[in-house]
N, C-alpha and C positions, 0 to 999 in steps of 0.2 A: 662872381667869384666866390662869395661867401657860401652860396648854395653848393658849389662844387666842393669846397672844403668840408661843409657839413656832411656831405655824402660819405666822406671817409669815416666820420664819426659813426654814422649809421652802420657802415660796413664792419667797423671794429666792434660795435655793440652786438651785431649778429654773430661775429666770430666769438666774442666772449660768451654769448649765450650757448653756442654749440660746445665750446670748451667746457663749460660748467655742467651741461646737461647730457651730453652725448658720449657715453663710454666708448663706443666704437670709433668715434673721431679721435679720442685720446689714444686708443690702441694703434690707429693708423699713424699718428704722430710719433709714437714710441717706435714703431717699425721703421719709420723714416729716419729717426735718429740713429738706429742701429745700422741701417743701410748706408747712411752717410759715413758713419765710423768705419764700416767695412770697406766702403769705396775709397776712403782716404788711406786706409791701411794697404789696400791692394793697388793703389795709385792708378785709378781709373783714367782713361783718356778723356779728352773734352767731348768726343762723340758719345762715349758711354755715359758721361755725366748728363748730357742732354737727354738721352733716353730715360735715365733715372728721374730727372726733373720732370719730364713730360708724364711719365707713368705716375709719379707721386702726385703731381698736380691733378691728373685725371681722377685719381682715387679721392683726394680731398674735396675736389669740386663736386663729384657725384655724392659724396657723403653730405656735403652742405645742402645740395639740392634735395636729397632724400629727406633731410630734416625739415626743410621748408615745406615740402609736399606733405609730409606727415602732419605737421602743425596745421596747414591749411585744410587738410582732409578732416582733422579733428574739429576744426572750427565750423566747417559747413555741414559736417555729419557727425555730431557728438554721439548719436546712438549708433549701435552696430548695424552696418549695412553691407550687403555682399559686394556692392560696387566699390565702396570705400575700402574694403579689404583688398580687392584687386588692385586698386590704385596704390595702396601701401606696399603690397607684395611686389608689384612691378617696379616701383621705386627702389625697393630694397634689392631687387634683382639687378638693377643698373649698377649699384654699388658692388655687388658680388662679381659681375662681369668685369668691372674696372679693376677690382682687386686681383682677380685671377689673371687678367692681362698684365697687370703690373708684376705679379709674381712670376709669370712666364718671362717677361723682359728681364727681371732680376736673375732668374736662373740662367738664361742665355748669356748674360754678362758675367755673372759671378762663378758659375761652375767651372768653366775653363781656367779662370784665373786661380781659383782655389786648388784645382788639380795641379796646375803648374807650380803654384806656391808650395804645395805639399811635396813635390818631387825634388 
């Protein structure tokens, strides 16, 4: 049981590292805070909140994995190498795809509500 509890400490340590060192992760968190505020103001349904939670989770997880992949790539290939660049670029592309998907989900949910709210 103590190993299980320690694993949470390791996870929080990793999260702390990303919060301290990764500007993009902090940007995604700020965007999430704004989305939550807007969702609260527009009174999203439970189903809409589930889409928002899923999309936000997808973006944050891909950002965490991207950071881990970049650190590992730097460890095994400290010198510039074309394959290391591809690894980092593809990892960054995963974050981009997740963020664009989340943005599309947000637009589908928020635009109709904002249009109705403005009317």
